[in-house]
C-alpha positions in Angstrom: 157.3 70.0 53.7 156.1 73.6 54.2 158.4 76.2 55.9 157.0 79.3 57.5 158.4 82.4 59.1 156.8 85.4 60.8 158.6 88.7 60.9 157.4 91.4 63.3 158.0 95.0 62.7 158.0 98.4 64.4 157.7 101.4 62.1 160.5 104.0 62.8 160.4 107.7 62.3 163.2 108.7 59.9 163.1 112.2 61.2 162.8 113.7 57.7 159.2 112.8 57.0 160.2 109.3 56.1 159.4 106.0 57.9 160.8 102.6 57.7 160.3 99.2 59.3 162.6 97.7 62.0 162.2 94.0 61.9 162.0 92.2 65.3 162.0 88.6 66.5 158.7 89.0 68.4 155.6 91.0 68.8 156.6 91.8 72.4 159.9 93.3 71.3 158.1 95.4 68.6 155.6 96.6 71.2 158.4 97.6 73.6 160.2 99.5 70.8 157.0 101.4 70.0 156.4 102.2 73.7 159.9 103.5 74.2 160.9 105.3 71.0 162.0 109.0 71.3 159.9 110.3 68.4 157.0 107.9 68.2 153.6 108.0 66.6 150.1 108.8 67.9 149.3 105.1 67.9 151.2 101.9 67.8 152.7 101.1 64.4 153.6 97.4 64.7 152.6 94.4 62.7 153.8 91.2 61.2 154.4 89.6 57.9 154.0 85.8 57.4 156.1 83.9 54.8 155.5 80.3 53.6 157.7 78.3 51.3 158.4 74.8 50.0 162.1 75.4 50.7 163.8 76.7 53.8 163.5 80.5 54.4 166.7 82.4 54.9 166.7 86.0 56.2 169.8 87.8 55.1 169.1 91.1 56.9 169.5 91.6 60.7 166.4 91.0 62.8 166.4 92.7 66.1 166.4 90.2 69.0 166.2 90.9 72.7 170.0 90.5 72.9 170.8 92.9 70.1 168.3 95.4 71.4 169.9 95.3 74.8 173.3 95.8 73.3 172.1 99.0 71.5 170.6 100.3 74.8 173.8 99.7 76.7 175.9 101.1 73.8 173.8 104.3 73.9 174.0 104.5 77.7 170.3 104.2 78.1 168.4 102.8 81.2 168.1 99.1 80.8 166.4 98.0 84.0 162.8 97.9 82.6 164.1 96.1 79.5 166.1 93.5 81.4 163.2 92.8 83.8 160.8 92.3 80.9 163.0 90.2 78.5 165.6 88.7 80.8 163.9 88.0 84.1 166.8 85.8 85.2 169.4 88.6 84.5 171.4 89.8 81.5 173.1 87.2 79.3 176.9 87.0 79.4 178.4 88.7 76.3 181.7 87.9 74.6 183.2 90.2 72.0 185.7 89.6 69.2 187.0 92.4 66.9 187.9 92.5 63.3 189.2 95.1 60.9 186.6 97.6 59.7 188.8 99.0 56.9 188.6 102.4 58.6 191.5 103.8 60.6 190.7 104.0 64.3 187.6 101.8 64.1 186.8 98.1 64.4 183.8 95.8 64.0 182.9 94.3 67.4 181.1 90.9 66.9 179.1 90.2 70.0 178.2 86.6 71.0 175.9 85.0 73.6 176.6 81.3 74.2 178.6 81.2 71.0 175.9 82.6 68.8 176.5 86.0 67.1 173.8 88.4 68.2 175.2 91.8 67.0 177.9 93.6 65.0 178.8 97.0 66.4 181.1 99.5 64.7 183.1 101.3 67.4 186.3 103.3 67.8 189.4 101.2 68.5 189.7 102.6 72.0 186.2 101.5 72.9 186.4 98.1 71.3 187.1 94.5 72.3 187.6 93.8 76.0 186.6 97.3 76.9 183.3 96.9 75.1 182.8 93.4 76.5 183.3 94.8 80.0 180.7 97.6 79.3 178.1 95.0 78.1 178.7 92.8 81.1 178.7 95.5 83.8 
């Protein structure tokens, strides 16, 4: 049996003359990212990479999904209406948040779930974590 995986990317401006790929779950999400980045490029810098293997393909790095992208927009207090209309036409998903120790005084990791599936891990101050963060995501 052959396994295949396509990863989409949106090239990011590192701000210091560097560039790096941000991996996405779909071409549509990569296109949205390019259309809405603060310091973009003169033309779209998206693409994809196809993988094929005789054994299952496991991706260990985070891949941006519509849910994780939305969380970052909300966390950065950005306008989400256009994004929600495009990627969640039936409305935002319901988020649940659990916290865990970050090994740093005053900060926690916030694990964010949709329907029991972890969609993001956000590092936040203790005061803005847990239920408070969950309420922000669901407001």
